[in-house]
N, C-alpha and C positions, 0 to 999 in steps of 0.2 A: 156549585155552591159548596164551600167548605163545611165540614161537619161541625156542629156546635160542641164545645168542650165543657164538660161538667166536672167540677171538683167535688168529690164526695169525702166528707169528714165524718168518721164514725170510729169509735173505739172497738167495735165488734167486726172482725174480718168477715164473718158470715153475712152481715148486712151489706158490707161493701161488695162482696161477691155477688149477692142477689141483685143489688141495684145496678152494678156494672153489667151483668148479663142482660138484665131487662133493657137498659138504655142502649147498649151496643146493638141489640137486636132491632132497635128502632133508629139506628144510624147516628147515635150520639157517640162522641169520644169521651172517655172517662179518665180522670186522674184521681188518685185517692191517697189518703193518709189516715193514720190511726189516732191522731191527736191534733188539737188546735195549734200547738206550737209549730209543728211541721207544716200545717196549712198556712200559717202566717209567713213562714220562710218561703214557701212556694209563691204566695201572693205578693211578696215583696220583689219578685223577679218580673221579667217581661213575658212570662208564660201566658199565652192567651187562655183566659177562662171566661166563658160566657154566662155561667151561673154556678151557684154553690148550693149543695145540699149539706146541711150540718145537723148532726145529732145534738140535741140540747143537753143530754145528760152524759157527760164524759168526766173522767177523773182529771185532776190538775186544773184544766181550764175548760169550763163548760161552754155551751153555745151562748148563754146569756152574757158571758164575759167576752167571748171571742167575736161575736157579731159587731159590737161597737169598735173593737180594735181593727177589724177588717174595714169597716166603714171609714175609719180614720186614715186609711191608706189612700192618698190622693188618686192613684190609678185604679182603685177598686171601689171608690165611693158610690158609683152607680151600678155596680155588679149586683144582679138580683141574688138574694140569699133566701133560700127556702128552709125553714126549720123543719126537722124531721124528729118526731119524738113519740115515745110510747105513752107519754102523759097526754091524755085526752079528756081532761076534766074541765069543768066550767072555769073560764078565766085563763086557761093555758095558752090559747090562741092569742089573746090580747097581750099576755105577758111576753110572748115571742115577738109580736109586732112592736111593742114598746121597746124591746131590746134592739130593734132596727131591722128585723126580718121583713122581707118583701111579702111573704105569705107563709103558711103553716100547713103541714100534712102530718097526720097521725099514723103511727104504726099499728097494725100491719098496713103497709102502703097499698092504697087503691091505685093501681097502675094507670087507670084512665084519668084519675084526678091528677096524678103526677105529670102525665103527658099534657094534660090541659094547662097546668102551671108552666111547664117548660115551653109550651107553644107560644108564650108571650115574650120569649127572649130572642 
């Protein structure tokens, strides 16, 4: 069975490094970019992507703007998108879901929770 490929979108390279190391150790393949514009460029191609982890607070285009744009791509309409954010206040999860996210995970990331979310893809 081929490895599942995860696109990680985060403006902090340290977060990308940590997520990539964690996911690769659990047999996922990872593709990453530092901003939503680059992510959209990747997602407009035929590159296989099984799920997306997106930081919600990024400069230029944040996750709240990027998620609907991703969902508007015909080939990505059904790709699961998991919001990853340091904002963990009341209402933040609902705000992410309203933007079109499949689910939400707060930073610091609970690896067991992340793996549970990714087990659905």
